[in-house]
N, C-alpha and C positions, 0 to 999 in steps of 0.2 A: 504494500500500500504506500502510495506517495505521501510525503510529509504534509502537503497541502490537504490531502484527503483526511489524514489523521486529525489535523487542526480543525477542519470543517466538521468532522464527526463529533469531536469534543465540544465544539461550540453548539452544535445541535442538541447534544445531551444537556448542556447547560440551559439552553432555551426551553427545552421540554421540562426540566426541573423547575424553572422559574414559573412556567405556566401552571404548575400544580401547587403554588403557594396557597396557604390558607387565606380566606377572604379578609381576615382581620389585618393582614399585612398591607393589603392594597386599599383598605378602607380609609375614609377621611378621619378616623379616630386614631391616627398614627401618634404614638408617643415615643419620645426618645428613649424612655426606659425599657421599651420593648423593641429594640433595634434588631437588625439581622446579623446573625453570626454565620460567616462563610467558612466552609470546609472544602478543601480542594484535593483532588487527585487527578492524574492524567485522564482517567476513564470515568470519573464520577465527580459531579458537582452538585452539592446539595446545600440547602439553606434551612437552618433550624430557627425557630422562634424562641429566643431566650434573652435574658438581660445581658447587656454588654457594656463594658467600660469604654471610655474614650480611647484608652491605649489599645484595647482589643479591637475597637472599630478601626483605628489607624492601621493596625496590623492586617486586619481583614481586607481593607481597601487596597493596601499595598500588595497583598497576595493576589487579589483579583486582577489588579493592573498587570502584575508580572505574568499571570497565567493567561488572561484573556485580552488584555488591553495592549500588549506588546511593550509599551512604555508610557510614561506620563506625557501629556501635552506640555509644552513649555509653560512657564509661569504666566507669561502675558496672555497666552491662549486660554489658560485656565481662569485667569481673572476675567476675561471676556465671557467665558462660559458661566462663571459665577454671576456676573451681571445679568446675563440672559436668564438664568434660573431664578434669580430674585425678581426679575420682571414677570416671569410666569407665575410666581407665587403672588405677586402684587395683583395680577389680573384676577386670580381666583378669589383673593380676599375682597377686591373691589366688587366682584359679582356676588359673593356670598354675604358680605356684611355691609357693602356700600350700596349705592343707588343704581349701579349698573345691573343688567340681567344677563344671564348666560345666553350665548348665541345658540342657534339650533346645532345639536351635536356636541356641544361642550358639556362637560360634567364637572361637578364640584370635587376635584381631586386634591384637596388641600394637603393631606398627609403626603401624597406622592410628590408634590412640589416642594414641601419642606425637606423631604428625604433627598431630593435632587440637589437642593442648596447645600445640605449637610455633606453630601458625597463630594461635591466639588471643593468645598471648604476643607475637607479632610485631605483631598488630593493636594491642595496648596500647602497645607501644613506638612504633609509628608515630604514633599519635594523641596521644601525650604528648611527642613530640620526642626520644625516646631513641635514640641510635646504639648498637645492640647490639654492633657490632664494637669500638667504643671502650670500652664498659662491660666486655666480657669480657676485654679486655687489662688493664684496671685490676684486675679480679677475680683474674686470674692473678698479677699483681704482688703484690697484697695477700696472697693465700694463700701464695705462695712465701716472702715475707718473714716472715709470721707462723708458718707451719707447716713451714719447711724441714727441721727435725729432729723435729718432734713425732710424726709417724706412724712414722718409722723407730725411734724409741725407745719406742714403745707396745708393751708386752709382750703385750697382748691380740691384736695383729696378727701375732705370731710363731708 
């Protein structure tokens, strides 16, 4: 069997596995605490629904890119992709919570669009050497120190 055929067969198995995902994964009730865990082998690709840490998510995305994506797009391309995905998320939010309505054939896929934003953000973190777990811990500390009373004293929030 030619190398191209092996790669094609492996991709087809992955596509077939993805099509058998539980409905809750593709629903609009997507929550980060129930992300996807990827497990790979040359002949088998499957996804299990379980809790995942940011570090495990970064590892899973990296493994997927190395197995199926050939390589990461460059940082500038991924930044453009992130902007595109945020725009798609904004479109769904505008139609779901704003004054716009869905066009014929559009569906409220809020969770899917959030997951797409997260995917590209993780790609950017991976390729630039950012540990998202460490960075989110620093962000919590910064916000807690800076804003510990700010929102509680905000009259607009009462």
